[in-house]
C-alpha positions in Angstrom: -0.2 15.6 15.0 2.0 15.1 12.0 -0.9 13.8 10.0 -2.9 16.8 10.9 -0.1 19.2 9.8 0.4 17.3 6.6 -3.3 17.3 5.8 -3.5 21.1 6.5 -0.5 21.8 4.2 -1.8 19.6 1.4 -5.3 21.0 1.7 -4.0 24.6 1.7 -1.9 23.9 -1.4 -4.8 22.3 -3.2 -7.1 25.3 -2.4 -4.4 27.7 -3.5 -3.9 25.8 -6.8 -7.7 25.6 -7.3 -7.8 29.5 -7.1 -5.0 29.7 -9.7 -7.2 28.0 -12.3 -7.9 30.4 -15.2 -11.7 30.5 -14.9 -14.9 29.3 -13.2 -15.4 26.5 -15.8 -12.1 24.9 -14.9 -12.8 25.3 -11.2 -16.2 23.7 -11.6 -14.7 20.8 -13.6 -11.9 20.3 -11.0 -14.4 20.4 -8.1 -16.6 17.8 -9.9 -13.6 15.5 -10.6 -12.5 15.8 -7.0 -16.0 15.0 -5.8 -16.2 12.0 -8.1 -12.8 10.7 -6.9 -14.0 11.1 -3.2 -17.3 9.3 -3.9 -15.4 6.5 -5.6 -12.7 6.2 -2.9 -14.5 6.8 0.4 -16.6 3.7 0.4 -13.7 1.6 -0.5 -11.5 3.0 2.3 -14.3 2.5 4.8 -14.9 -1.1 3.7 -11.1 -1.7 3.7 -10.7 -0.3 7.2 -13.6 -2.3 8.5 -12.4 -5.4 6.7 -8.9 -4.9 8.2 -10.4 -4.6 11.7 -12.4 -7.8 11.2 -9.5 -9.6 9.6 -7.2 -8.6 12.4 -9.7 -10.0 14.9 -9.8 -13.3 13.0 -6.0 -13.7 12.7 -4.5 -15.9 15.4 -2.1 -13.5 17.2 0.2 -16.2 18.4 0.7 -17.6 14.9 1.1 -14.2 13.3 3.7 -13.3 15.9 5.4 -16.6 15.4 5.5 -16.3 11.5 5.8 -12.5 11.0 6.7 -11.0 14.4 10.0 -9.7 15.5 10.9 -13.2 16.9 10.6 -14.6 13.4 13.6 -12.6 12.2 14.7 -12.9 8.7 12.4 -15.9 8.0 9.4 -13.7 8.8 10.6 -10.9 6.5 11.2 -13.5 3.7 7.7 -14.9 4.2 6.2 -11.3 4.1 8.1 -10.6 0.8 6.8 -13.9 -0.6 3.2 -13.2 0.3 3.1 -9.7 -1.2 2.9 -10.8 -4.9 0.3 -13.4 -4.1 -2.2 -10.9 -2.7 -5.0 -10.3 -5.1 -6.6 -6.9 -5.5 -5.5 -3.4 -5.2 -4.1 -1.1 -2.5 -7.2 -1.2 -0.4 -6.8 -4.9 0.0 -3.0 -5.1 0.5 -2.8 -2.2 2.9 -5.7 -3.5 4.9 -4.0 -6.9 5.2 -0.8 -5.2 6.2 -2.6 -3.2 8.9 -4.4 -6.3 10.2 -1.1 -8.2 10.4 0.4 -5.3 12.4 -2.5 -5.3 14.8 -2.2 -9.1 15.1 1.5 -8.9 16.1 3.5 -8.8 12.8 6.6 -6.7 13.1 6.6 -3.3 11.3 9.6 -4.5 9.2 7.6 -7.5 8.0 4.6 -5.3 7.2 6.8 -2.8 5.3 8.4 -5.7 3.4 5.0 -7.1 2.5 3.6 -3.9 1.2 6.8 -3.1 -0.8 6.8 -6.6 -2.3 3.1 -6.3 -3.2 3.5 -2.9 -4.8 6.4 -4.1 -6.9 5.4 -7.6 -7.8 1.7 -8.0 -7.6 0.9 -10.8 -9.9 -2.6 -9.3 -10.5 -1.0 -6.1 -11.8 1.7 -7.8 -13.7 -0.6 -10.2 -15.6 -3.5 -7.8 -16.1 -1.7 -4.6 -17.0 2.1 -4.7 -17.2 2.6 -7.6 -19.6 -0.2 -6.3 -22.0 1.0 -2.7 -22.0 4.8 -3.0 -21.7 5.4 -6.4 -23.2 7.3 -9.4 -21.9 10.9 -8.1 -22.2 10.2 -4.8 -20.4 8.2 -6.5 -17.7 10.9 -9.1 -17.1 13.6 -6.4 -17.0 11.6 -4.3 -14.5 11.0 -7.3 -12.3 14.7 -8.3 -12.3 15.9 -4.8 -11.6 13.3 -4.5 -8.8 14.1 -7.9 -7.1 16.5 -6.5 -4.5 14.2 -3.6 -3.5 12.0 -5.3 -0.8 15.1 -6.7 0.8 16.9 -3.3 0.8 13.7 -1.6 2.2 13.3 -4.2 4.9 17.0 -3.8 5.9 16.6 0.0 6.0 13.4 -0.4 8.0 15.1 -2.7 10.5 17.8 -0.2 11.0 15.4 2.7 11.8 13.0 0.8 13.9 
């Protein structure tokens, strides 16, 4: 129900903002950009969700539960944090893997730690974008400052769940 409420609120806000655009040319351009984004994103979301479902079926539940489940404790969270940066690809891949791991028995804390670690330390993003745009010093500083974040998020998630 919360997703429905959030979707209605965001959709209503988007429609209101769309009507606030100064003229029909801007409205048409924004409609076209939105349609292009939807057409680009929808197939990827569908494939990622199907892939996550298939991947979850292939994952051995007993091993996932043993390595990343609640019984794994801190070792499972550390493993999830270590696996995040090694995941190639974008959000469609990492979130699909996180969802598949949850379905196969990983603890929510481990999944949260994994996604947080991936989003902060994805080696694909660091080498392909961050180093080339920001340089070595800024990238290294950002990484060092961000190092405790997955651990703090995992600790907070374990307190709430």
